[in-house]
C-alpha positions as CSV (number, residue, x, y, z in Angstrom):
1,X,-15.5,-51.8,70.8
2,X,-15.3,-48.6,72.9
3,X,-14.5,-45.3,71.3
4,X,-11.2,-43.7,72.1
5,X,-12.7,-40.8,74.2
6,X,-12.1,-39.5,77.7
7,X,-14.0,-41.7,80.2
8,X,-14.2,-44.7,77.9
9,X,-10.6,-45.8,78.3
10,X,-8.5,-47.0,81.3
11,X,-4.8,-47.2,82.2
12,X,-3.1,-50.5,82.8
13,X,-1.1,-50.1,86.0
14,X,0.7,-53.4,85.5
15,X,2.3,-52.3,82.2
16,X,6.1,-52.2,82.3
17,X,7.1,-51.9,78.6
18,X,6.3,-48.4,77.3
19,X,8.1,-48.7,74.0
20,X,6.2,-48.1,70.9
21,X,5.6,-51.4,69.1
22,X,7.1,-51.9,65.7
23,X,5.0,-53.2,62.9
24,X,7.8,-53.9,60.3
25,X,11.1,-55.7,60.6
26,X,14.1,-56.6,58.3
27,X,14.7,-60.2,57.8
28,X,17.6,-61.5,55.6
29,X,18.0,-58.0,54.2
30,X,14.3,-57.8,53.2
31,X,11.6,-55.5,54.6
32,X,8.6,-57.5,56.0
33,X,5.8,-57.4,58.5
34,X,6.6,-58.4,62.1
35,X,4.6,-61.4,63.4
36,X,2.3,-60.3,66.3
37,X,3.4,-61.6,69.7
38,X,1.2,-64.2,71.4
39,X,0.5,-62.0,74.4
40,X,-0.6,-59.1,72.2
41,X,-2.9,-61.4,70.3
42,X,-4.4,-62.7,73.5
43,X,-4.9,-59.1,74.8
44,X,-6.7,-58.1,71.6
45,X,-9.1,-61.1,71.8
46,X,-9.8,-60.4,75.5
47,X,-10.6,-56.7,74.8
48,X,-12.9,-57.4,72.0
49,X,-14.8,-60.1,73.9
50,X,-15.7,-57.8,76.9
51,X,-19.3,-56.6,76.8
52,X,-19.6,-53.3,78.6
53,X,-23.0,-52.4,79.8
54,X,-24.2,-49.4,81.7
55,X,-25.7,-49.9,85.2
56,X,-26.7,-46.4,86.1
57,X,-29.6,-44.5,84.4
58,X,-28.8,-41.4,82.2
59,X,-28.4,-38.2,84.2
60,X,-30.3,-36.0,81.5
61,X,-33.6,-36.8,79.7
62,X,-33.3,-37.6,76.0
63,X,-34.7,-34.9,73.6
64,X,-35.2,-35.0,69.8
65,X,-33.9,-31.9,67.9
66,X,-34.7,-31.3,64.2
67,X,-31.8,-31.2,61.7
68,X,-30.6,-27.7,61.0
69,X,-30.5,-26.7,57.2
70,X,-28.9,-23.4,56.3
71,X,-30.7,-20.9,54.0
72,X,-28.2,-21.2,51.1
73,X,-29.0,-24.9,51.0
74,X,-32.8,-24.8,51.7
75,X,-33.5,-22.0,49.1
76,X,-30.8,-22.8,46.5
77,X,-32.1,-22.2,43.0
78,X,-35.3,-20.7,44.2
79,X,-36.1,-17.4,42.5
80,X,-39.2,-15.2,42.8
81,X,-39.9,-13.6,39.4
82,X,-42.1,-10.4,39.2
83,X,-43.1,-8.6,36.1
84,X,-42.9,-4.8,36.4
85,X,-42.6,-1.6,34.3
86,X,-41.4,1.9,34.6
87,X,-41.9,5.1,32.7
88,X,-39.0,6.8,31.0
89,X,-39.3,10.5,30.1
90,X,-38.5,11.5,26.5
91,X,-37.6,15.1,26.1
92,X,-36.4,15.5,22.5
93,X,-39.0,13.7,20.5
94,X,-42.1,15.1,18.7
95,X,-43.9,11.7,18.7
96,X,-43.8,10.8,22.4
97,X,-43.3,12.3,25.8
98,X,-42.6,9.1,27.7
99,X,-41.9,5.5,27.0
100,X,-43.0,2.4,29.0
101,X,-40.3,-0.1,29.5
102,X,-41.1,-3.6,30.7
103,X,-38.7,-5.5,33.0
104,X,-38.4,-8.7,35.1
105,X,-37.4,-8.4,38.7
106,X,-35.8,-11.6,40.1
107,X,-35.5,-12.0,43.9
108,X,-33.1,-14.9,45.0
109,X,-34.4,-16.5,48.2
110,X,-31.1,-17.9,49.3
111,X,-29.5,-14.4,50.0
112,X,-32.2,-11.9,49.1
113,X,-30.3,-10.4,46.2
114,X,-32.1,-8.7,43.3
115,X,-31.5,-8.7,39.6
116,X,-33.5,-6.6,37.0
117,X,-33.6,-7.6,33.3
118,X,-35.4,-5.8,30.4
119,X,-37.1,-7.7,27.6
120,X,-35.4,-7.3,24.2
121,X,-37.4,-5.2,21.7
122,X,-36.3,-5.3,18.1
123,X,-34.8,-2.0,16.7
124,X,-35.6,-0.1,20.0
125,X,-32.5,2.0,19.8
126,X,-31.8,1.8,23.5
127,X,-29.5,-0.4,25.6
128,X,-31.4,-3.5,26.8
129,X,-30.8,-6.7,28.7
130,X,-29.6,-6.7,32.3
131,X,-30.3,-3.3,33.8
132,X,-29.2,-4.3,37.3
133,X,-26.8,-7.1,38.1
134,X,-27.5,-9.5,40.9
135,X,-26.7,-7.7,44.2
136,X,-28.2,-6.7,47.5
137,X,-30.2,-3.5,47.1
138,X,-30.6,-0.8,49.8
139,X,-34.2,0.0,50.9
140,X,-34.5,3.8,50.5
141,X,-36.8,3.9,53.5
142,X,-34.0,2.6,55.8
143,X,-31.0,3.6,53.8
144,X,-29.4,5.4,56.7
145,X,-29.5,2.1,58.6
146,X,-28.1,0.0,55.8
147,X,-31.2,-2.2,55.5
148,X,-31.5,-4.0,52.2
149,X,-34.6,-5.4,50.4
150,X,-35.7,-8.9,51.3
151,X,-38.2,-11.2,49.6
152,X,-40.8,-10.0,52.2
153,X,-40.8,-6.5,50.6
154,X,-42.0,-7.7,47.2
155,X,-45.5,-8.5,46.1
156,X,-47.9,-7.7,43.2
157,X,-49.5,-4.3,42.9
158,X,-46.9,-2.2,44.8
159,X,-44.2,0.3,43.7
160,X,-40.6,-0.6,44.4
161,X,-37.9,2.1,44.2
162,X,-34.5,0.9,43.2
163,X,-31.7,3.3,42.6
164,X,-34.1,6.2,41.9
165,X,-36.3,4.4,39.5
166,X,-39.8,3.4,40.6
167,X,-40.9,0.0,39.3
168,X,-44.6,-1.0,39.3
169,X,-45.1,-4.7,39.8
170,X,-48.1,-5.9,37.9
171,X,-47.8,-9.7,37.9
172,X,-45.6,-12.7,38.8
173,X,-44.9,-16.1,37.5
174,X,-46.7,-19.4,38.6
175,X,-43.9,-20.5,40.9
176,X,-43.9,-17.2,42.8
177,X,-47.6,-17.4,43.2
178,X,-47.4,-20.9,44.6
179,X,-44.6,-19.9,47.0
180,X,-46.7,-17.1,48.5
181,X,-49.6,-19.5,49.0
182,X,-47.4,-22.1,50.7
183,X,-46.0,-19.4,53.0
184,X,-49.5,-18.0,53.7
185,X,-48.5,-14.5,52.4
186,X,-50.7,-12.1,50.4
187,X,-49.6,-12.1,46.7
188,X,-51.6,-8.9,45.9
189,X,-53.9,-8.2,42.9
190,X,-52.7,-8.7,39.4
191,X,-52.9,-5.6,37.1
192,X,-52.9,-5.0,33.3
193,X,-49.7,-3.0,32.3
194,X,-50.2,0.2,30.2
195,X,-49.5,0.0,26.5
196,X,-46.4,1.8,25.0
197,X,-47.8,3.9,22.2
198,X,-44.5,4.2,20.4
199,X,-43.9,0.4,20.4
200,X,-47.4,-0.1,19.0
201,X,-46.7,2.4,16.3
202,X,-43.4,0.7,15.4
203,X,-45.1,-2.7,15.4
204,X,-47.7,-1.5,12.9
205,X,-45.0,0.1,10.7
206,X,-42.7,-2.9,10.6
207,X,-45.3,-5.6,10.0
208,X,-44.6,-7.5,6.8
209,X,-46.4,-6.5,3.6
210,X,-48.2,-9.1,1.8
211,X,-47.2,-9.3,-1.9
212,X,-49.6,-10.8,-4.4
213,X,-48.2,-13.5,-6.8
214,X,-47.3,-12.2,-10.2
215,X,-47.1,-14.4,-13.2
216,X,-43.5,-14.5,-14.5
217,X,-43.0,-13.6,-18.1
218,X,-41.1,-16.5,-19.6
219,X,-40.0,-14.5,-22.6
220,X,-38.1,-12.0,-20.3
221,X,-36.7,-14.9,-18.3
222,X,-35.3,-16.5,-21.5
223,X,-33.7,-13.2,-22.6
224,X,-32.2,-12.8,-19.1
225,X,-30.7,-16.2,-19.1
226,X,-29.3,-15.8,-22.7
227,X,-28.2,-12.1,-22.8
228,X,-27.4,-11.3,-19.2
229,X,-24.1,-9.3,-18.8
230,X,-23.8,-8.9,-22.6
231,X,-23.4,-5.3,-23.6
232,X,-22.7,-3.6,-26.9
233,X,-20.3,-0.7,-26.5
234,X,-20.1,2.2,-28.9
235,X,-17.9,5.3,-28.9
236,X,-19.8,8.4,-29.8
237,X,-19.3,12.2,-29.9
238,X,-21.8,15.0,-29.4
239,X,-21.3,18.3,-31.2
240,X,-22.7,21.0,-29.0
241,X,-20.9,24.0,-30.5
242,X,-24.1,25.7,-31.6
243,X,-24.8,26.4,-28.0
244,X,-23.1,29.2,-26.0
245,X,-19.7,27.9,-24.8
246,X,-20.6,24.5,-26.4
247,X,-17.9,22.0,-27.5
248,X,-17.4,18.6,-28.9
249,X,-17.7,16.0,-26.2
250,X,-17.0,12.2,-26.3
251,X,-19.3,9.6,-24.7
252,X,-19.6,5.8,-24.4
253,X,-23.0,4.4,-25.4
254,X,-23.8,1.0,-23.8
255,X,-26.7,-1.1,-25.3
256,X,-27.9,-3.9,-23.0
257,X,-29.0,-6.9,-25.0
258,X,-31.1,-8.3,-22.1
259,X,-33.8,-5.5,-22.2
260,X,-32.8,-3.2,-25.1
261,X,-32.0,-0.3,-22.8
262,X,-29.3,2.3,-23.5
263,X,-26.9,4.0,-21.0
264,X,-24.6,6.9,-21.9
265,X,-21.4,7.7,-20.0
266,X,-19.3,10.7,-20.5
267,X,-15.5,10.6,-21.1
268,X,-13.9,13.5,-19.3
269,X,-10.5,14.6,-20.5
270,X,-7.9,15.7,-18.0
271,X,-8.5,19.2,-16.6
272,X,-11.9,19.5,-18.3
273,X,-13.4,21.6,-15.6
274,X,-16.6,19.5,-15.5
275,X,-18.1,17.6,-12.5
276,X,-16.6,14.1,-12.3
277,X,-19.9,12.3,-12.9
278,X,-19.7,9.4,-15.2
279,X,-23.4,8.8,-15.8
280,X,-24.7,11.2,-18.5
281,X,-27.9,9.2,-19.1
282,X,-29.1,6.4,-16.9
283,X,-30.2,3.1,-18.4
284,X,-33.5,3.7,-20.2
285,X,-35.4,2.9,-23.4
286,X,-34.8,5.4,-26.1
287,X,-37.2,5.9,-29.0
288,X,-35.9,6.0,-32.6
289,X,-37.5,9.1,-34.1
290,X,-37.4,7.5,-37.6
291,X,-39.4,4.4,-36.7
292,X,-41.2,5.5,-33.5
293,X,-40.0,2.3,-31.8
294,X,-37.2,1.8,-29.2
295,X,-33.7,1.5,-30.6
296,X,-32.5,-2.0,-31.4
297,X,-29.0,-3.4,-32.0
298,X,-29.7,-3.2,-35.8
299,X,-29.9,0.6,-35.6
300,X,-26.5,1.0,-34.0
301,X,-23.6,1.0,-36.5
302,X,-20.6,3.1,-37.2
303,X,-21.7,6.3,-38.9
304,X,-25.2,6.2,-37.4
305,X,-26.6,8.9,-35.1
306,X,-28.5,8.2,-31.9
307,X,-31.0,10.8,-30.7
308,X,-31.2,11.0,-26.9
309,X,-33.6,13.7,-25.8
310,X,-32.8,16.0,-28.7
311,X,-29.0,15.4,-28.4
312,X,-27.4,13.7,-31.4
313,X,-24.7,11.2,-30.6
314,X,-22.6,10.2,-33.6
315,X,-21.1,6.7,-33.5
316,X,-17.5,6.6,-34.7
317,X,-16.2,3.4,-33.3
318,X,-17.1,0.2,-31.3
319,X,-15.3,-2.4,-29.3
320,X,-14.2,-5.9,-30.4
321,X,-17.2,-7.8,-28.8
322,X,-19.7,-5.4,-30.4
323,X,-18.2,-5.9,-33.9
324,X,-18.2,-9.7,-33.6
325,X,-21.8,-9.8,-32.3
326,X,-23.3,-7.6,-35.0
327,X,-21.3,-9.4,-37.8
328,X,-22.5,-12.8,-36.6
329,X,-26.1,-11.6,-36.4
330,X,-26.5,-9.2,-39.4
331,X,-23.5,-10.0,-41.6
332,X,-20.1,-8.4,-42.1
333,X,-20.0,-4.6,-41.9
334,X,-17.3,-2.0,-42.4
335,X,-16.0,-1.3,-38.9
336,X,-13.3,1.2,-39.9
337,X,-13.2,3.9,-37.2
338,X,-14.1,7.4,-38.2
339,X,-11.5,10.0,-37.3
340,X,-13.4,12.7,-35.3
341,X,-10.3,14.5,-34.1
342,X,-9.9,18.1,-35.2
343,X,-6.5,19.6,-36.0
344,X,-5.6,22.5,-33.7
345,X,-6.2,25.8,-35.5
346,X,-3.6,27.6,-33.4
347,X,-0.2,26.4,-32.7
348,X,1.1,26.9,-29.2
349,X,3.0,30.1,-28.5
350,X,6.7,29.4,-28.7
351,X,8.7,31.2,-26.1
352,X,12.2,32.1,-27.0
353,X,14.8,31.4,-24.4
354,X,16.6,34.7,-23.5
355,X,20.4,34.6,-24.2
356,X,22.8,33.7,-21.5
357,X,24.0,36.8,-19.7
358,X,27.2,35.3,-18.3
359,X,26.1,35.3,-14.6
360,X,26.3,31.9,-13.0
361,X,25.9,28.6,-14.9
362,X,23.7,28.6,-18.0
363,X,21.6,25.7,-16.6
364,X,20.8,27.7,-13.4
365,X,19.8,30.8,-15.5
366,X,17.6,28.5,-17.7
367,X,15.9,27.1,-14.7
368,X,14.6,30.5,-13.7
369,X,13.1,30.9,-17.2
370,X,11.2,27.6,-16.9
371,X,9.9,27.8,-13.3
372,X,9.4,30.4,-10.5
373,X,10.8,27.8,-8.1
374,X,13.8,26.3,-10.0
375,X,15.5,23.2,-8.9
376,X,19.3,22.7,-9.1
377,X,20.4,21.0,-12.4
378,X,20.7,17.3,-12.1
379,X,24.2,15.8,-12.3
380,X,25.3,12.4,-13.4
381,X,26.4,11.0,-10.0
382,X,27.5,7.7,-11.4
383,X,29.8,9.5,-13.9
384,X,31.1,11.8,-11.2
385,X,32.1,8.8,-9.1
386,X,33.6,6.7,-11.9
387,X,35.5,9.5,-13.6
388,X,36.6,11.4,-10.5
389,X,40.2,12.6,-10.9
390,X,40.5,11.6,-14.6
391,X,41.4,14.4,-17.1
392,X,42.8,14.7,-20.6
393,X,45.8,17.2,-20.9
394,X,46.8,18.7,-24.2
395,X,49.6,21.2,-24.9
396,X,48.4,24.0,-27.1
397,X,49.3,27.4,-28.6
398,X,47.4,30.2,-30.3
399,X,46.4,30.1,-33.9
400,X,47.7,33.1,-35.8
401,X,49.1,34.7,-32.7
402,X,50.1,38.3,-32.4
403,X,53.8,39.1,-32.2
404,X,53.8,39.2,-28.4
405,X,51.9,35.9,-28.2
406,X,54.1,33.7,-30.4
407,X,56.0,32.1,-27.5
408,X,53.0,31.6,-25.2
409,X,52.3,27.9,-24.3
410,X,49.1,26.5,-22.7
411,X,47.9,23.3,-21.1
412,X,44.2,22.6,-21.8
413,X,42.7,20.1,-19.3
414,X,39.4,18.3,-20.0
415,X,37.8,16.9,-16.8
416,X,35.9,13.7,-17.6
417,X,33.8,13.7,-14.4
418,X,31.8,16.8,-15.3
419,X,32.8,17.7,-18.9
420,X,34.5,21.0,-17.8
421,X,37.6,22.6,-19.3
422,X,40.4,24.5,-17.6
423,X,43.3,26.3,-19.2
424,X,46.7,27.0,-17.6
425,X,49.5,29.0,-19.1
426,X,53.0,27.6,-18.9
427,X,55.7,29.8,-17.6
428,X,57.9,31.6,-20.3
429,X,61.0,33.6,-19.4
430,X,60.8,37.3,-20.2
431,X,57.4,36.8,-21.9
432,X,55.7,39.6,-20.0
433,X,52.7,37.3,-19.2
434,X,52.0,35.8,-15.8
435,X,51.9,32.1,-15.5
436,X,49.1,30.1,-13.9
437,X,45.3,30.0,-14.5
438,X,44.2,31.3,-17.8
439,X,40.6,30.0,-17.7
440,X,38.6,29.0,-14.6
441,X,37.3,25.4,-14.8
442,X,33.9,25.6,-16.5
443,X,31.8,24.1,-19.2
444,X,32.4,25.6,-22.6
445,X,30.2,25.6,-25.7
446,X,31.5,24.7,-29.1
447,X,30.8,27.7,-31.3
448,X,30.5,25.5,-34.4
449,X,27.8,23.2,-33.0
450,X,26.3,25.3,-30.2
451,X,26.7,22.3,-27.8
452,X,29.1,21.8,-24.9
453,X,32.5,20.4,-25.7
454,X,32.8,16.7,-25.2
455,X,35.9,14.5,-24.9
456,X,35.6,13.5,-28.5
457,X,36.1,17.1,-29.7
458,X,39.7,17.1,-28.4
459,X,42.4,15.5,-30.6
460,X,45.9,16.3,-31.7
461,X,46.1,18.8,-34.5
462,X,42.5,20.0,-33.9
463,X,41.5,23.6,-33.4
464,X,39.5,24.5,-30.3
465,X,37.8,27.9,-29.9
466,X,37.3,28.9,-26.3
467,X,36.0,32.4,-25.5
468,X,37.0,33.7,-29.0
469,X,40.6,32.3,-28.5
470,X,41.5,29.6,-31.0
471,X,44.0,27.0,-29.8
472,X,45.8,24.3,-31.8
473,X,46.3,21.1,-29.8
474,X,49.9,19.9,-30.5
475,X,50.7,17.3,-27.8
476,X,48.9,15.1,-25.2
477,X,50.0,13.3,-22.1
478,X,50.4,9.5,-21.9
479,X,47.1,9.1,-19.9
480,X,45.1,11.0,-22.5
481,X,46.5,8.9,-25.4
482,X,46.0,5.6,-23.5
483,X,42.4,6.6,-22.6
484,X,41.6,7.5,-26.2
485,X,43.0,4.2,-27.5
486,X,41.1,2.2,-24.9
487,X,37.9,4.0,-26.0
488,X,38.3,3.7,-29.8
489,X,34.5,3.8,-30.4
490,X,34.3,7.3,-28.9
491,X,37.7,8.4,-30.4
492,X,38.0,7.1,-34.0
493,X,41.3,8.9,-34.5
494,X,42.8,6.5,-31.9
495,X,41.4,3.4,-33.6
496,X,44.4,1.7,-35.1
497,X,42.4,-1.0,-36.9
498,X,40.1,1.6,-38.4
499,X,43.1,3.7,-39.5
500,X,44.8,0.8,-41.3
501,X,41.5,-0.2,-42.9
502,X,41.1,3.4,-44.2
503,X,44.6,3.4,-45.7
504,X,43.9,0.1,-47.5
505,X,40.5,1.3,-48.9
506,X,41.9,4.7,-50.1
507,X,42.3,4.4,-53.9
508,X,44.7,7.3,-54.1
509,X,47.3,5.7,-51.8
510,X,49.9,3.7,-53.7
511,X,51.6,1.7,-51.0
512,X,54.6,0.8,-53.3
513,X,55.4,4.5,-53.5
514,X,55.0,4.8,-49.7
515,X,57.4,1.8,-49.3
516,X,59.9,3.4,-51.6
517,X,59.9,6.6,-49.6
518,X,60.6,4.6,-46.4
519,X,63.4,2.7,-48.2
520,X,64.9,6.0,-49.4
521,X,65.3,7.0,-45.7
522,X,66.8,3.6,-44.9
523,X,69.5,2.8,-47.6
524,X,70.8,-0.3,-45.7
525,X,67.2,-1.6,-45.5
526,X,67.3,-2.4,-41.8
527,X,63.5,-1.8,-41.6
528,X,63.7,1.2,-39.3
529,X,63.6,4.9,-40.0
530,X,63.6,7.9,-37.7
531,X,60.3,8.8,-36.1
532,X,60.5,12.3,-37.5
533,X,61.0,11.0,-41.1
534,X,58.2,8.5,-40.6
535,X,55.8,11.2,-39.5
536,X,56.6,13.3,-42.5
537,X,55.9,10.4,-44.9
538,X,52.6,9.4,-43.1
539,X,51.3,12.9,-43.2
540,X,51.5,12.8,-47.0
541,X,48.9,10.0,-47.0
542,X,46.2,12.5,-46.0
543,X,45.9,11.3,-42.4
544,X,45.1,13.5,-39.4
545,X,47.9,14.3,-37.1
546,X,46.3,12.3,-34.2
547,X,46.0,9.3,-36.6
548,X,49.6,9.6,-37.4
549,X,50.5,9.7,-33.7
550,X,48.5,6.5,-33.2
551,X,50.4,4.7,-35.9
552,X,53.8,5.9,-34.6
553,X,52.9,4.8,-31.0
554,X,52.3,1.3,-32.3
555,X,55.4,0.7,-34.4
556,X,58.0,3.1,-32.8
557,X,60.6,1.9,-30.4
558,X,63.4,4.1,-29.2
559,X,62.7,6.8,-31.7
560,X,62.8,4.3,-34.6
561,X,59.8,3.5,-36.7
562,X,59.4,-0.2,-37.9
563,X,58.1,0.4,-41.4
564,X,58.3,-3.3,-42.2
565,X,55.7,-4.1,-39.5
566,X,53.6,-1.2,-40.7
567,X,53.8,-2.5,-44.3
568,X,52.9,-6.0,-43.4
569,X,49.8,-4.7,-41.5
570,X,48.7,-2.7,-44.5
571,X,49.4,-5.4,-47.1
């Protein structure tokens, strides 16, 4: 069959149908292959049966050319390996002036690239490994022309300068030597590289030391397996007051059962001024001056003294493990700790707080007495939020007033949020005194107790002394009375149940006489008396004025007191 090339094909001049033949067709709605026409089949058979032969001789003589193989295929994976060294100057060392570093120079034949790798030396202290990655390297002799090194520039016994470092090639591997022989090139003369004195010295220093075999003491091995990590701990004290600036110091004495050695650690109190070193005596064997032998666990008991280099440590206590160990081994002992604490001979100097001078708040003035940098007094924020806007108001007047003060009326307000007191004077016609603020809102101390007034100090009928003025509380507003009754635990004078119980348990109160007094005020026995008459009768029972008001608030309706209900509660 002829190839479809120019000169090997011909045109059929008798061809009349130039349409492109169709290979597929659709039959009955299905895609299928078209059946080849008879004339096409005959043409194909005729073309394949024609045997074309050349009759004219070739116009050019035939020649044989070798197959071309590119370099990256012919020299793939072929590497020339040379062994070289270079000298590195050492300027800051007293032991050496230079160091010899050994490298391998690899030349890749496929593209004449070069790679330099240094042999790894243990603990050399310098960067090792690949010194020059694989790359073309400029030849310094033809650097201005951009000529790079090739494999023809390398052989044994020459110096090669690469990036300012001169490498001396002293040997190569076996493949490189065989390659040079196959190419007919001179490999050069092999040399012996110089020794690196520093490396030799390091090798001698780091060589392993032979250790002779030592017979193991089986007795010590047994003690190690039996008593390892078992320590007796004693608490001791050393009295060094005979020395200049000496003192009594506490220590912890540890006795190791595995080898009988003793360790002493000091216990440093806070702000002792001593160096924070825990070890006072390292683990060692201490000799008992009484026996001349090392101390044993039998010599260590509460009340005994351990001599450590002429320092006597008195044992006054031991831990739980130590007590159990010695009791199991030597019998039960008295392990009552000995009190070694000394009472202070001097009591601390007590500083008297200077009296309040009236300037600012007393807490602020006290802060300057306690610190050079005082902080603002702390306030109860929760109380300030919960009690904000709540105050107890009482109407009051002076006790034993002067003639001009008889008609003066005051309103004392106690602020529950911050326990402050404010006093306002009610207006009085032709009194000669101005109405308004009598006392700025502030905290007031109770002269009887020396503490600040609290809400429980205010009750009807009570006397309150404020800035040397004595007031008698005679009335309270509805909020104050309701607040006190709701907090009966803080205000016992508003505890109705407690008041009734007190009346029942008072032996001097004859309730039949009390009932007769109420009936005398109520001849028709309706069960109600006037509030004023009821207050007068209740005051005779020895009750406080606020307690009487509490009873009246419970059984009074429209100025009438229900003494029947009161009598049934007290029955």
